[in-house]
VOVOFI-736913 format. One record per residue: residue in three letters; x, y, z of N, C-alpha, C in turn. Coordinates in steps of 0.02 Angstrom, whole numbers, plus 50000, padded with zeros to 5 digits. Each point is the difference from the previous one (the first is absolute). Example, Ala and Ser with C-alpha at 12.3 -4.5 7.8 and 13.67 -1.06 7.14 Angstrom:
<rs>
Ala506604971650390499555005950000500455006050000Ser499825005349964500425005950003499615005550037
</rs>
This chain:
<rs>
Met500484993950004499555006649995500365004050018Ala500505002150011500525004349993500324999149943Ala500214998049971500104999049933499385004749956Ala499604996749996499625004849969499575007150016Ala500214999050066499875010350011500565003049960Ala500374999750014500605000649975500215003749944Ala499804994049965499734999649914499495006750000Ala499454999950020499665002650002500145007649987Ala500425001950060500335007950040500575000449922Ala500334995149980500365003049948499514999849935Ala499554997249974499355001149950499955005649995Ala499835003050072499335007450016500735004749986Ala500575001150032500585002949982500105001449921Ala500064995049967500034997749941499695005049952Ala499294999550018499485002249963500035007050026Ala500195002250058500075008150024500425005249959Ala500484994849989500625003449969499975002949925Glu499444995649986499905000749924499635005349978Val499525002650076499635006150002500385005749992Pro500075005049938500135006650003500005002650072Glu500685004350022500185002350079499255007049994Val499835001149952499465006050008499274997150007Leu499974991349991499284998650013500274995850061Arg500545001850045500014995450077500015002350037Glu500045007950011499855007150053499485004649985Cys499805000550053499435007649996500265002750042Gly499525007650019500385004750030499195001850050Cys499584993349995499335002250038500155002750087Lys499595003850021500255000250074499044999550039Gly499824998750059499305000650009499644998849979Ile499405000049978499534998249993499964997549910Arg500465002349957500205003049931500404991849997Thr499774997849926500164992749986500185000549911Cys500354992749977500105000849937499684992950009Leu500254996749909499844996049983500534995150042Ile500545002750017501154995950021499534999950062Cys499795005050026500004995050094499524999450009Glu499325000049950499514996050016500094990250008Arg500325000249925500164993649983500634993950050Gln500515005750038500525000850063499704997750048Arg499385003550017499594998850066499744992249978Gly499944999149931499204994050009499265002050029Glu499805004349986499295002250031499915006649989Asp499095000150000499855007549982500275005150016Pro499925004749982500295008650016499834999850087Pro500225003850051499855001650067499425002950011Trp499995004349942499365005449993499565000849946Gln499455000350018499325001149963500005005149935Leu499634998349956499975005249956499375004650005Pro500145006049992499395004150030499264999249938Pro499534999750004499464997749976500185004149919Ala499734995949950500185004349933499515003849993Lys500145004449976499465007149985499454995649930Thr499255002850030499534995649955499945002149956His500195008349976499575000949957500915004049943Arg500174998549927500285001749970499955002949950Phe500475008350007499975006249954500344999349941Ile500145000949934500674999449987500315007149957Tyr500245003050012500225008849992500414999449914Cys499515004349968500005001149952500425007249981Ser500464997349987500385008749962499755004349950Asp499474997149938499925006149986499585003450020Thr499474997050070499435005050028500435002950060Gly500304993550019500495003050070499194999250046Trp499544994249987499554996550036500024992150023Ala499864998950062499994993350025499504998249982Val499974994149956499314997449976500034991650026Gly499354998850015499784992450027500304995049961Ser500194994949997500354995849959499434993250001Glu499894999749922499774995849961499584994450062Glu499514997249993499414994750021500035002850066Ser500415005750050499815001250065499145003050006Asp500155000350046499235004450035499865008449993Phe500905002949975499815006149989500094999449918Glu500174997749971500254998949922499555006849958Gly500535004149986499295005749948500235006650054Trp500194999550035499995006450080500665000850000Ala500075008150015500645001350025500005005550040Phe500695002650015499995007450034500814999849995Pro500165005849986500365003049991500564999750028Phe500624997849980500604999050045500465004749991Pro500295007150011500405005450011500874996050018Gly500425003749963500545000350034500554994149960Val499634995849956500414994749946500265004149929Met500724997949996500025002449945500474995249969Leu499844997549930500464993949977500255000749944Ile500534997949973500245002949952500304993049980Glu499684998249921500354992849976500655002549954Asp500294993949997500625000249986500565004950013Phe500135002550031500615005050042500594997849973Val500014996750017500774997549969499744994549940Thr500704999549956499834993949954500324995150014Gln499914993049962500314992850013500665001250027Glu500315004049928500964998350026500035003050083Glu499685005849986500055004150069499704995950060Glu499624998350017499794996950038500564994050022Ala500344993749929500514995250027500265001750033Glu500455007549984500675002150017500005002250063Leu499375001050022499895004050073500054995550047Val499604995049979499974991450046500834998149993Arg500275000249937500604998450024500455002750011Leu499955007050023500605003150016499704998550104Met499364999650015499834998750068500474993550025Asp499664997149948500374991850022500734998650017Cys500395007149975500834998849996500035002950074Asp499415003250065500145001050050499644992350052Pro500224998950076499754996050023499335002250013Trp499484994049994499175004250032500084996850086Lys499595003950023499844996650077499644997550026Leu499914995250005499294994050051499805005650029Ser499115001249983499505003650031499294995850014Gln499615005350032499274996750037499634994749942Ser499534993650010499504999749928500474997849967Gly500524996849991500254996849934500425004449955Arg499755007250010500675003249963500615000550037Arg500435003349930500525003250013500085005849984Lys500815005650026499825006650003500615003549969Gln499955008649982500295001049985499995007650038Asp500375001650039499835009150019500725002849973Tyr499445008349970500235005349994500015005450030Gly500335001950079499705004150024499945001150087Pro500135004850011500265003150091499774992450034Lys500224996850053499464997450050499715001850045Val499504996649998499305005650046499774996150048Asn499855002750044499674998550062499215002949995Phe499414995149998499625003449963499485001950077Arg500144993950046499775002850044500065006050070Lys500795001249988500405005050051499775006149953Gln499854999449942499965004949949500975004049995Lys500674995349984500555001349984500294996849960Leu500695003449959500304996349962500675003849984Lys500344994649972500885000449980499854999949940Thr500725005549959500204998749933500764993949996Glu500134999750051500774994649996499544995949960Gly500624997949966500124994149957499295002149929Phe499695005549984499525002249948500645004349947Cys499944995849946500085005949965499974999049923Gly499325000550021499525004749932499734992249978Leu499395003249955499874993549940500144997349962Pro500044993149972500274997949949500585002049929Ser500335002649968500055001649948499524998749946Phe499854992249985499724997949965499025006250011Ser499915000350065499245003049978500335009349976Arg500465002249984499895005850002499535001249917Glu500074997849952499604999549948499224998550030Val499694995950031499385000550042499815004350017Val500375004050050499895004250043499585009149922Arg500724998449976499915005649949499515000049965Arg499734993349978499174997549960499545002250044Met500235000050058499414999950029499775005550003Gly500185007449990499995005550048499535002449892Leu500014997249961499675001349944499204996450000Tyr499884999450022499274997350023499695006050030Pro499184998949981499525006750025499804996250070Gly499945002550051500064997650087500574996850024Leu500614998049980500575001550050500795005849977Glu499635005149961500335005350025500325003150071Gly500605000049980500395000550058500084994550077Phe500044994449933499954996550051500934995450040Arg500255001050023500655000450026499964993450072Pro500384994549984499784994250037500755000950050Val499804998050063500624999850031500064991850030Glu499504996649974500284991350025499524995249946Gln500434996649987499904991949933499954994550047Cys499384995050004500134995850020499834995949954Asn500474994349981499794994949946499774991850031Leu499564998849975499624994350025499804992749967Asp500254995950010500334993349950499494993750038Tyr499425001649952499294994050034500234993249943Ser499624995950037500434991849958499284995650020Pro499774996249953499514995850042500244994550007Glu500464997149984500274994350042500165002450081Arg500005005450018500195004450048499355002250048Gly499414998949968499555001850023499865007250007Ser500385003749968499915007250004499505005550028Ala499865002650043499695007050005500055003450024Ile499615003850008499865006250050499485000550056Asp499645003350049499384999450031500025008149982Pro499305000450010499595004750020500505008550028His500025003049978500415006650030499925006449977Leu500005005050034500025007149968500905001850014Asp500135001749956500875004050021499895004450047Asp500705000550036500155005950053499885007649950Ala499685005450049499815006649986500405003050021Trp500385001550063500505003750041500445002649934Leu500544992849969500585001449982499735003349924Trp499514992649959499924999149930499455003949981Gly500055005349931499635001849988499215000449964Glu499885003849975499064999549950500034994549951Arg500614997549976500184997149938500094992750009Leu500034993549982500284993550022499985000249905Val500664997849971499934997249933500254993950016Ser499794994249967500384996049960499874996449953Leu500814995449981499895000749929500074990050002Asn499424997449959499954992250008500324995349953Leu500414997450016500454997149936499924992150012Leu500084995749928500274992649992499094997350004Ser499655003350024499514994049987499215004450032Pro499444999549985499535005450012499704996450070Thr499535003450043499994998850066499225004350011Val499805000050077499405003250016500115004650050Leu499885003849991500225004550083499015000450050Ser500064997550030499374999950033499815004150069Met499545003149983499935008050053499454998450043Cys499775001150051499714998150053499915007250049Arg499615000850038499925005050044499354998050043Glu500445003150068499704997650060499575003650043Ala499915003849970499395005750023499364999549991Pro499465005450065499374995250006499655002849971Gly499395000949963499525002249952500114995649946Ser499625001749944499784997449941500445004749952Leu499814995749906500215002849977499355002249935Leu500225007249972499145001749956500144996649947Leu499584995449949500204995149945499495004249951Cys500145000549945499755005149926499984994249951Ser499714999049957499824996349928500985000549976Ala500344995349960500735000149987499995006449940Pro500515002950018500035004449940500294997849945Ser500104999649891500104998549967500585005749968Ala499935006350044500275005849954500605001750042Ala500495001849979500445003350015499855007450069Pro500565000650047499695003250057499735006649975Glu500515003049968499705006749972499314999049954Ala499724996349993499395000249970499484999350044Leu500524997450081499204999650045499965004650037Val500295006949972499745006550049499545000950019Asp499515000649923499525004150023499634993449999Ser499804994249995499674996750000500204994950076Val499695002350049500124997550072499184995649995Ile500294993650019499634995749999499734997850094Ala499395002249990499764998850078500014991150030Pro500384999350060500304995550042499104995750012Ser500064994149955499424996150049500224994150036Arg500594999050023500104992050029500495002750036Ser500224997550044500445000250073500544993750009Val500404998050027500214995150024500565002750050Leu500204995850063500385000950050500905000649975Cys500065007050014500804999449991500464993550009Gln499794999350069500674995150008499664992449991Glu499514998449950500114994749965500114999149920Val500295005549993500295002349944500664997749988Glu500274998249934500705001549987500104999949917Val500385003849983500015003749938500744998049975Ala499854996849934500644997949968500285003649961Val500685001649990500315003149949500524996249964Pro499764998449936500404996249980500425006449980Leu500704995849969500435002349986500514995549943Pro499975002249957500314996549952500965001550010Arg500174995449964500894999150001500135005949950Arg500355003350040500605006149979499635008550000Ser499634996950060499275004749996500405005850089Leu499825006849986500125005550048499095000150053Leu500234997650062499355003450055500145005350035Val499635005749985500045006050062499294997350036Leu500365003350090499245000550035500145005250039Lys499575002049997499945007050059499155001950009Gly500025005450040499345002750021499584993850055Ala499584998749998499594992950018500204994549983Ala500304997649958500314993349976500594999350029Arg500345007250017500474998750035500054999250068His499555003050042500065003050065499354995350047Gln499524997049938499364996950067500034994549954Trp500074997449927499874991550004500624996149998Lys500224994250045500284997249998500394997249941His500424998649985500434994649931500274995950044Ala499894993649927500184994250035500204995449924Ile500214995249976500194994749975500024993550026His499354995849971499834994150014500534995949987Arg500074993950041500694996149972499504996349933Arg499464998349995499744998149932500125003449937His499835006050004500415007449948500634997549974Ile500404993650034500795001849969500074994049961Glu500105000649964499924992749942500624998749964Ala500545004949992500584999349995500615006050028Arg500574999049992500175006250036499845005549988Arg500075006750062499855006249978500375004150042Val500355005549982500275004050008499615005449993Cys499985004250106499665006349993500535005550018Val500005007049981500425003650015500055007150019Thr499624998750059499615006350022500175006550036Phe499975005849983500385007450003499615005150039Arg500225001350060499705005150033500295005450002Glu499645006949995500165004950013499855003750073Leu500295006450020500005001050084499315003050004Ser499985001050085499255003849989500065003950012Ala499615007650016499895006250034500525001050062Glu499994994650032500425002550071500695002049966Phe500344997649934500614998650005500365004049909Gly499345000749983499975006049937500165008650025Pro499925003249945500265007650019499515004350060Gly500225000550036499605003250047499734996850076Gly500154994849966499794993950062500734999650043Arg499564994250083500385002650035500634998150013Gln500084995249964500794993949978500015002649905Gln499855006250003500275001549923500904997749988Glu500475003550058500764997649984500124994049975Leu499664995750064500154993149992499734996849935Gly499415002749944499654995949958500565003349935Gln500115007649990500475000649963500624995549985Glu500374997750070500354996450005500054993049968Leu499364996750034499744995849959499964997849944Leu499695006649962500055001449936500494998149957Arg500485003650035500675001649961500434993350009Ile499774995750037500284992949981499924995749962Ala499115002850026499734993449951499894998749911Leu500205008849992500125000349901500695003450003Ser500634997050053500244998149946500154994149954Phe499794993349993499964994249967500424996450023Gln500405000850051500694993750020499864995850047Gly499424999950011499614992950062500174995149989Arg499984995950059500024993049988499554996750050Pro499914995249996499304994350054500335001750092Val499775004750025500154999450075499544995750045
</rs>
């Protein structure tokens, strides 16, 4: 029996050795898990998934409305969903391949829920509202053209990012990110994300009480709706709604206003079907801007960030 046990242990070790290192380690902590640690534990995740949102709406970039999904109780009904801007084909296939190649030249750090990450920014303690610039040398050189191009689009004028976070998602790791709101002490009004390598869905929810008023789903462009307001005739509890924002490959997403500050955003595990790299850029809040209480620190952070000499911190 001892010989059989030793042989089994050797076979298990050999099998583990055949698995790439990136699929044998994870960075999960607390209640968060990924496929790697779930398999290692050999048991169900030690946390309960929150109840699925009952009603699913899909964001339509042509109208700026969230429309009830087909075959749902609210098919054909919609509500305005401001604060989302989507720019398709922001980079070319060749630019996408080169960006990811350059990212892969630097190490990726293990992160929560099956993700890997690369950070270019100051070290921040959001709970204590403190930050350090030591080790921060700026955004990477390959982002210079991406940032320049952003400023050419309406709605992104004057966007000067002070932080860049690259996140690597993989279906083999069960990558995901829980619903959350980004910090508003340091990070400013606009969150900008570049979606690379595969399409996905950004899922948005809001925990506020009350109801959303619904109208018949519009078919016209936003400017055509100004003079034809449709009276609401149905409502749905806000806490039961999830809005799906489809993100095409190589698209640029901008969140601001209500979509930035009131609706939490997430990426569900089921929406990662191939490797995905997300590059998120964040600007400074008003506190660190001209006339703000920490204006001088903000100027220093921008000087470092826009030197484009950075490596992952």
